N, C-alpha and C positions, 0 to 999 in steps of 0.2 A: 705660470699660467700659459705663457707663450709656448713653452716646451710641450705642454699637454695638447694645445691646439695644433702644433706642428705634427706631433705623433698621430693625432686623430686624422689629420689631413693625409698623412702618409698611409695610414691603414685604409682609408677610403679609396685612395688611388690604387693600392694593392688589390683590394677587393674588386674594384671595377676592372682592373687588368685581368684578374682571375676569371671573372664572368665573361669578359671579351674573348679570352683564349679558348674557353670551352665551346664557343659557337663558331670558331674560325674554321675555314676550310684548310686543306693541305697546302694550298698555295699561300694562303695568308700566314700559316704557321711558319713556312720557310722564310717568308719576307720578314716576319716578326723576329725570328731567330737571328737573321742577319742584322736587323736593326738593333736588337738587344746587345749584340756583341760590340757594335760600334757605339762610340760615345754619342750622347744625344746632341742633335744639331741645335745650335743656338742661333737666334736671329742675327743677321749681319750687323756688326757694330756693337754687339753686346758680348761681354766675356761669358764663357761657359760657366755654369754653376753646378757643382757636384755636391749634393746635400750630404751624402755619406762621408765624403772627404772632409767637408766643413765640420760635421758633427764629431768626426774622429779627432780632428785637430783641436776642437774645443775641449773634448774629453781629455786629450793629452795635456793641454794647458792647465785645465782644472786639476788634474791629478798631480802635475808637477807643483802647482801652487799649494795644494793640500799637503804634499810631502814636505815642502819648504816650511810651511807653517807648523807642521808636526815636529820637525827637527828643532825649530826655534822654541816651541813649547817644552820639548824634552830638555833642551839646554837650559832654559830658564828655570825649570823645575829642579834640575840638578844643582844649579847655583843656589836656589832658595833652600834646598835641603842642606847644602854645605853651610850656609849661614846659620840655619837652625842648630846644626851640630856644633858649630864653633861659638855659639852664644855663651858669654860668660854668665856665671851664676849671679843673681841679684841678691844682695844682703837683705835681711828682714827689715832692719831699721832704715829710716830715711837718712840722707846725707846730713841733714841738720841735726838729727837726734844723735848720730854717731859723733859729730863734731862736739856736741854738747857733752857727751859722755867723756870724750878724750880730755876736754878742758877741765871737767870735774875731777877726773882721776889725777891729772897733772897738778891741779890745785891742792888736792889732798896730799900728794907726794911731796910737794914743796913746802906746804905749810906746817906739816907735822914731822916730828923726829921718829923715824921708823927703823927697825932693824934692816940690815942689808938684804936679807932674803925677801922681806915684804916689799922693799923698794924695787928690787929686780922683778918681782911678780907684777907690780904696777906698771913698770916700763914695758914688760911683755904684753900686758893688756892694752896699753896705749899703741904699741906697734900693731897688734892685731886689729884694733879699731881703725888705724890709718890704712891698713891693708884693705879693709872693707870699704873705706872711703874711695880708695883707688879702684876697687871693683865697680863701685857706682859709676865712676868716670868711664870705665871701659864699657859698661852696659850702655851708657848714654851714647858713646861713640858708635857702638855696634848698631844701635837703633837708628842712627842717622844714615846707615848704609843703604 
């Protein structure tokens, strides 16, 4: 809102200046040209205020701030994409269900007399289930990042 009012004020001053210059005499035009090249006189005791320089400075500061923010957004986006890419696969069953399956298979293996090939197959199943349980732990650790 402030910027709009400032712009409106500047346009009004410019229009007033344009009207005033069309009705000036040759002498007035020469003195106005000399005055326009010289910096505007400020009252004694007050610093001079150049609106164009102030607005340019604010624009540079805003642009630099915007660029810093954009670089940070890009950096955070890249980190987030890397986390998504490196996310481990989540097993279908829950950790508790997998642990229950492993206990059941181990109980069947130890309670019955089985041929060696079947016992080895059961051991491989238990190892696969334990691997899925470890995957659950990795997924949990990854989610806490």
